[in-house]
C-alpha positions, 0 to 999 in steps of 0.5 A: 500499499502507498499512504500518500495516496489517501492523506490530507483532505482525501481522507475526509472525502473517503469517509464522507462519500465511500459507501458503507456496507449492508447488513447483508455483507456481515451476514455473509461474512458471519456464515462463512466463518461461523463468526461468534462474540468469541472471535477476532477479526483483522480488517486490513487496509480498513481505511476509514472503517466502512467495513470494520464497523459493520463487523463489530457487532458480530465479533468480540473484537475487530482490529482495523489497519491501515498504513495512512494516519489520516485515514485511521483518524478519520475512522476513530472519530467515526466509530462509536462501537467500543470493541474496535481498535485501530493499528498503523500498519501495512500488509507487509506487517501481517507477519510481525502480528503472530508473536503479538496475537498468537497462532490461530487467534483471528477468525478472519481477515477482511480486505475491503476495496483495497487488495489492489494495493497489496501483495496479495499472494504474499498476504494470503500466505502471511495470514494463514498462521493467524487464523483458527480452524474454520477462520478464513480470508475475505476480499470484499469489493463494494461495486465498480468505480463510479466512472466505470459503470455500465450507465450513461452518466457513468460514461459521462463522468469518465469524460469529465474526470479523463479531461481533468486528469489528462489521461484515460481511466482504466483502473478497476481497483480489483472489482473486475473479473479478471482481478477476482479470478486472480485473487481466487486462484491465489487463495486456492494455492495458498490452501484455502477452500474458495467461495464466492457470492454477490450482495446487490442493491440500488441506491440514489446518487446526488451529484454532490455524492458523485463528485465527492466520491471522485475526490475520495479516489484522487491523490492529494496532488490531484484534488482540485484546489479548494477554490476550483472544486465547485466548478469541477462539481458543476462540470459533473452536474452538467454532464450527468444531469441529462442522464438521470435519474442518478442511481447506482446499481451496487454489486458487493463482490465477497470472495472467501477462502476458508482454512 
């Protein structure tokens, strides 16, 4: 992972505008790993804690781990659950947790919308000693990027953002089928029993939410200056308005590997 990509104001946009996860996602993970109130879950690359908070009521404790201090600060402010703790660290630090936690201490390790920043094969191998029997790894992606969806408004948004950045937009953030297959193959190669499911839902979008979602995916260097952001938002409004009503069809992909 690279911390600088999510520092500064980007972390604020991430907390405000990145979607949380519906209860069905926690239901799926609870069933996959038979989670109980005696269990501990580690959420790697937790960002501002969207998935961390959803899991907290299902288990005894959740550890949210991220390499960006600004993201962790936002997570702390947004979290009221008393059984959540926050750790500064990257996926490459997982091995160092084994002496502290002890082998077999974790029921699950989750990675939500962040695995594309990590060495996934190494991560899957490193977490294995930490998992209890029946525990496992879950890779969760919270829908496709706003600018890569199969809708007219998304195509219009893509033109605006590509023009602003001066480059075509191709990154899928691990949500595409090829990435999902690659992750599944790596889980299988690491000795996990692999399964997958999709939780789908539809939700309205405002122009402010679309612009904020775009800002949450930019690096601090790419963000428009504060005084230029209203104009950027207005360009987004003009581009997507002819394609309303604005709705996002969200597909939460849940890929699990059970030990």
